[in-house]
C-alpha positions in Angstrom: 46.5 150.5 193.3 50.2 150.2 193.2 52.4 148.9 190.5 56.0 147.9 190.6 58.7 149.9 188.8 58.9 147.3 186.0 55.4 148.4 184.9 55.9 152.1 185.4 55.2 154.1 188.5 55.1 157.6 189.9 56.3 157.7 193.5 56.0 160.6 195.9 57.8 161.2 199.1 58.0 164.2 201.4 61.4 165.6 202.5 61.6 168.8 204.6 58.6 170.6 203.2 59.0 169.6 199.6 57.8 166.5 197.8 60.2 164.4 195.6 58.6 162.6 192.8 60.0 159.7 190.8 58.2 158.3 187.8 58.6 155.9 184.8 56.6 155.8 181.6 57.4 152.4 180.2 58.2 151.7 176.5 57.1 148.7 174.6 53.8 148.4 176.4 50.8 148.3 174.2 47.5 149.9 175.3 44.0 150.1 173.7 43.0 153.7 173.3 39.6 152.9 171.8 38.0 149.7 170.5 40.2 148.5 167.7 42.9 151.2 168.1 46.0 150.4 170.1 49.2 152.3 170.6 52.7 151.5 171.8 55.8 153.7 172.2 59.1 152.5 170.9 62.2 152.7 173.1 63.7 156.2 173.4 60.7 157.8 171.5 61.1 161.0 173.4 64.9 161.3 173.2 65.2 164.2 170.8 63.9 167.1 172.9 65.3 165.5 176.1 68.8 165.1 174.8 68.8 168.7 173.4 67.9 169.9 176.9 64.6 171.6 175.9 62.1 172.7 178.5 59.5 170.1 179.5 56.8 170.6 182.2 55.3 168.4 184.8 51.6 169.4 185.0 48.5 168.6 186.9 45.9 167.2 184.4 47.6 168.5 181.2 46.9 172.1 182.3 49.7 174.6 181.7 48.0 176.8 184.2 48.9 174.2 186.9 52.6 173.5 186.6 54.2 171.4 189.2 57.8 171.4 187.9 59.9 172.1 184.8 63.3 171.7 183.4 63.8 175.4 183.0 63.0 176.0 186.7 65.5 173.2 187.6 62.8 171.2 189.4 62.4 168.5 186.7 65.0 166.0 185.4 64.3 163.6 182.5 66.1 160.6 181.3 65.1 158.6 178.2 66.3 155.0 178.4 65.6 151.9 176.2 63.1 150.7 178.9 61.3 153.9 179.9 61.0 157.7 180.1 62.2 158.4 183.7 61.6 161.6 185.6 62.6 163.1 188.9 60.9 166.2 190.2 60.8 168.4 193.2 57.3 169.8 194.0 57.0 172.7 196.3 53.6 173.0 197.9 53.7 176.8 197.7 50.9 177.0 195.1 47.3 176.1 195.5 47.3 173.7 192.6 50.4 171.9 194.0 48.6 171.5 197.3 45.5 170.4 195.5 47.5 167.8 193.5 49.1 166.4 196.6 45.8 166.3 198.5 44.0 164.6 195.5 46.8 162.0 195.3 46.7 161.3 199.0 42.9 160.8 198.7 43.5 158.2 195.9 41.9 160.4 193.2 44.9 160.9 190.9 46.6 157.7 189.9 48.0 158.1 186.4 50.8 159.5 184.4 50.3 160.8 180.9 52.7 162.3 178.4 51.8 165.4 176.3 53.6 165.0 172.9 53.4 165.4 169.2 54.6 162.6 166.9 57.4 163.7 164.5 56.4 163.8 160.8 57.9 160.3 160.2 57.8 159.3 163.8 54.9 156.8 163.7 54.0 153.5 162.0 50.4 152.5 161.6 49.7 148.8 160.9 46.4 146.9 160.5 45.8 144.1 163.0 42.7 142.1 162.2 39.9 144.6 162.4 41.9 147.2 164.2 45.0 149.4 164.0 48.2 149.6 165.9 50.1 152.9 166.1 53.8 152.7 167.1 55.2 156.0 168.1 58.9 155.9 167.2 59.8 159.6 167.6 57.8 162.3 169.3 58.4 165.8 170.8 57.6 165.6 174.5 56.3 168.9 175.8 54.9 167.9 179.2 54.1 164.9 181.4 51.0 165.1 183.6 49.5 163.5 186.7 46.0 162.5 185.7 43.0 160.6 187.0 42.5 158.3 184.0 45.7 157.5 182.1 45.6 155.9 178.6 48.5 153.7 179.7 47.4 151.9 182.9 51.0 150.7 183.5 52.1 154.3 184.2 50.4 154.6 187.6 51.0 156.8 190.6 52.6 155.1 193.5 52.8 156.7 196.9 54.7 155.4 199.9 55.0 156.6 203.5 58.7 157.4 204.1 60.3 157.6 207.5 63.1 160.1 208.4 66.4 158.9 206.9 64.9 157.7 203.7 63.7 154.3 204.9 60.8 152.9 202.9 58.8 150.7 205.4 57.0 148.8 202.6 59.8 148.7 200.0 60.4 144.9 200.4 56.8 143.9 199.9 55.6 143.0 196.4 53.5 145.6 194.6 50.3 143.6 195.1 50.8 143.5 198.9 51.6 147.2 199.4 48.9 149.5 200.6 48.2 153.0 199.5 49.4 155.8 201.9 
């Protein structure tokens, strides 16, 4: 399934033997983590570590033994905006886990994006809503972002496109609901 960028997306395209990845994890989107327990990230919740230039990894399935890119390696760029956490990564298929990730994504098995973080001591608000709770994360230390099979935030989905030489996206003008998975 494909989602437009306004809902968050992770887009892959191959260029000369490496794969470029662009992703957005949207802020202000509430999700139900379990019955009666919802969560939402406030704008720029991850700004602290990003603005200080600290290392963050892109991982396959929250597994530090399967890194795909990192800031320290120069293969991951992050930007924290009011609308979303945005990332740009270059994935080299030189490792078995990178090839496995790319193959699983191509097969439609990996569709989600999930941040690995720790809320700051005063970086969350919990409020009661009827019979449930809403957690708003206002400040968190971002350590990694992962490509996963089942994301908690369904709006942060993986999007793949076939790209032609010269950077033309043959399906870019179609609405997200009409695009097909590559």
